[in-house]
N, C-alpha and C positions, 0 to 999 in steps of 0.2 A: 450743230452747237458750232459758235464760229471761233477762232482763236482767242480773239477778245474775251468772250464769255466765260472760256474753260481757264484762261489765266487769273479771271479776276472771280472768285467764288466769295460770295457773302452770304452768311448765315441770318435769316430775317431776325429782326431784333426781338420779336415775341419768343422765337424758339431760343436764341442766346440766352435771354434772362431765365427763361425756364431751365436751360442748361446749366446755366451757372447757378440756379438755384438747389438744383439737383445735387450739384458737385458739392456745395458749400452744406447742405444737409447730409450728404454721405461723408463729408470729412467729419462733421460733427458727431455723427452716428460712429465713426470709425474711433476717433478720440474716446467716447464713450466707452466703446469696447474696449480699447487698451487701459483705459482707467479701470474698468471692472478686472480685467484681465491681470493687471497689475496688484490691486486689491486681493482678489483671490490667490495669487500666488505668494503674496505674504503671508496671508492667512496661513497656507500651506506651510509655509518655513517656519512661522511661529508653531504650528501645531508640531512641526516634525522637531523643535526645539524642545518642546514639551514632551514629545514621546524620549527623545534621545534622552533628556534628562531624567526620566524615569528609568529608562533601561540601564543606565549608567549606574543609578542608585542600586538597582535588582544586582547588577553583576558585582559592585562592591561589596554588596551583603553577601553575595554569593561566594565570593572568594574569602571573606572574613571567616563564614561557615566552614568553608573547606580547611582553612587554614586551623581554625580550633580544632575540628574534628581529626584532621592528622597528628593535630601535638596529642590530643587525647588517646590516639591508637599507639602513638610512640611512647608516650608515659605509661599506658596500659602494659606496653611490651618490655619496658624498662622494669617495670615493677615484678612482671612475670620471671625475668632473670635472676629477680632476688626471693622467688618464693622458695619455702624451705621443704614443701611437701605439696601432696594433691589435696588436701584440705585449704591451704594457702591460694593454689590455684584455682579452684573453684572459688573461694570467697572474692578474690581479685576477680574475676571472672563476673560474677554475681553484680559485684560492684559496678565495673565497666560497662556492663549492659544495661543497668537502671540509669547510669549516669548519661549514657548515649542516648537512651530512649526520651529522657527528659528533656535533654538537649535537642533531640531533633524534635521533638513537639513545639519547643520554645521557638526554634528555627522555622518550623512550618508555619506558626502562626505569626510570627515576624515577617516572614516573606508573603504570605498573605496579604498583610495590612500593607506592606510597600507596593505590592503588585496592583492591590486595589486602590490604592493612594494615586499610583501613577496611570491606570486605567480612568479615572475620575477625573483627572487633571488632563488628559488626552482627550477626554470627551467634552470637555466644558467649551462652550461656545466661544470663540475670540472675540472680544469684543475691540 
């Protein structure tokens, strides 16, 4: 190969056209890939927001239950301090246990509904 031929490199027109078409097709495919990836990321973000909202509802309710249960325990302890005899203590204890059992059953039912709703929201297809 002489110096002139080495310095002057030219791609044949057909090969250049084919390469340009291939590069253009690759560019379009990459843009489609990016668009799809961005849409998928957006879906994950939306789903994440839904899951976070459900988790927030659960935690808010759990804290409310904890506060209510601690308050009931403190009220029970206060009432025990004013008991006159063992029969008063037994009566207060029976009332406290019954009230707590009802409260816990209600709380469990409510929490089940909240968790179920959050799960259903998280499982919904994002449109």
